[in-house]
C-alpha positions in Angstrom: 217.1 -15.4 78.1 214.8 -12.8 76.6 214.2 -13.2 72.9 215.6 -10.5 70.6 213.1 -8.0 69.3 213.1 -7.4 65.5 212.8 -3.8 64.3 211.8 -3.1 60.7 212.7 0.3 59.3 210.8 2.1 56.5 211.7 5.7 56.2 213.1 8.0 53.5 216.6 6.5 53.6 215.9 2.8 54.3 213.2 0.4 53.1 212.6 -2.9 54.7 215.9 -2.8 56.7 215.6 -4.8 59.9 217.8 -5.3 62.9 217.5 -7.1 66.3 217.6 -5.6 69.7 219.7 -8.0 71.7 220.6 -5.9 74.8 218.3 -3.9 77.1 217.9 -0.2 76.2 220.8 1.9 77.5 222.6 -1.1 79.0 225.6 -3.4 78.4 227.7 -0.9 76.4 231.2 -1.8 75.3 233.7 -1.1 78.1 235.3 1.7 76.0 232.1 3.4 75.1 230.7 5.7 77.8 228.7 8.5 76.2 227.7 11.4 78.5 224.4 12.0 76.9 221.5 9.8 75.8 219.9 10.3 72.3 216.9 11.7 74.1 219.0 14.3 75.9 220.8 15.2 72.7 217.6 15.8 70.8 216.2 17.9 73.6 219.4 20.0 73.8 219.4 20.6 70.0 221.6 18.8 67.5 222.0 18.7 63.8 219.9 21.9 63.3 216.8 19.9 64.1 216.6 18.2 60.7 218.0 14.9 61.8 215.7 11.9 62.0 212.4 13.8 61.4 211.1 11.1 59.1 212.0 8.1 61.4 210.5 8.9 64.7 208.5 5.7 64.6 211.7 3.7 65.0 212.5 5.1 68.4 210.7 5.7 71.7 208.1 8.4 71.5 209.4 10.1 74.6 212.7 10.8 72.8 210.8 13.4 70.7 208.6 15.1 73.3 211.1 17.9 73.9 213.2 17.4 70.8 214.1 20.5 68.8 213.2 19.4 65.3 212.4 21.1 62.0 211.1 18.9 59.2 211.8 21.4 56.4 215.4 22.3 56.8 218.4 22.5 59.1 218.2 25.5 61.4 221.5 26.1 63.3 219.6 28.3 65.8 217.9 25.0 67.1 221.3 23.7 68.1 222.2 24.2 71.7 225.2 26.4 70.8 223.3 28.1 68.0 225.9 27.2 65.3 226.2 24.8 62.5 228.7 22.1 63.4 227.8 19.6 60.7 229.3 18.7 57.4 227.1 17.7 54.4 226.1 14.0 54.2 227.8 13.8 50.7 231.1 14.6 52.4 230.6 11.9 55.0 229.8 9.4 52.2 232.9 10.5 50.2 235.1 9.9 53.2 233.7 6.4 53.7 232.2 7.1 57.1 228.7 6.1 56.1 227.8 2.4 56.0 224.5 1.1 54.5 223.2 -0.1 57.8 223.2 3.4 59.1 222.9 5.8 56.2 222.5 8.8 58.5 225.8 8.2 60.2 227.1 8.0 63.7 224.1 9.4 65.5 221.8 6.9 63.9 224.2 4.1 64.8 224.3 5.5 68.4 220.5 5.6 68.6 220.2 2.0 67.5 223.1 0.9 69.7 221.4 2.7 72.7 218.2 0.8 71.8 220.0 -2.5 72.1 221.3 -3.3 68.6 224.8 -4.8 68.5 226.6 -5.4 65.2 229.8 -5.6 63.2 230.2 -1.8 62.9 230.3 -1.2 66.6 234.1 -1.2 67.0 234.6 1.3 64.2 232.0 3.6 65.5 233.3 3.5 69.1 236.8 4.2 67.8 235.4 7.3 65.9 233.6 8.4 69.1 236.8 8.1 71.1 238.6 10.2 68.5 236.5 13.2 69.5 238.4 13.5 72.7 240.9 15.7 70.9 238.3 18.4 70.8 237.9 18.1 74.6 241.6 18.7 75.0 241.4 21.8 72.8 238.6 23.2 74.9 240.5 22.6 78.1 243.6 24.2 76.7 241.9 27.3 75.2 238.7 28.0 77.2 237.9 29.0 80.7 236.0 26.3 82.6 232.3 26.4 81.5 232.7 29.4 79.2 230.0 28.2 76.8 230.8 31.1 74.4 234.3 29.8 73.8 234.6 27.6 70.7 230.9 27.1 70.3 231.3 25.2 67.0 233.6 22.7 68.6 231.3 22.4 71.6 228.4 21.7 69.3 230.4 19.1 67.4 231.1 17.4 70.8 227.4 17.5 71.6 226.7 15.7 68.3 228.9 12.9 69.6 227.2 12.6 73.0 229.9 14.5 74.9 228.5 17.1 77.3 230.9 20.1 76.7 228.8 22.2 79.0 230.8 20.7 81.8 234.2 21.6 80.3 
């Protein structure tokens, strides 16, 4: 068996946090977790107004950021694939108890680390949250013509933030 690789994180939100990669990158996902997009694809399409993870690129593969739409200074909704802001402030996520100290940036940070091969005690909760986004898919199907990307753009962008490819809906 291959030895787990230790990753040490030092960025603006975490100092000396470490975790282990125990699975091969992009493999051995939980049976109920089947994201349609990889983190690299999401970053290239445009998510979180480009502001997300601009200070922690060293933690992840360099090629994830080659085509990523990023802005170090501020969130720019025009960088999002659907050109709209579909994010809530981090303070709101903290207030609702959705942020855990292991992943202070939230679900997408968890997903990036999970994709890299980290497995941990928060996986079940995060996968349950991901599955909860299917209600938005049902709303798109009920209210939009197939592949009408102008219909419910904010909802489509939110799905993109959760690794669902609403361009196909």
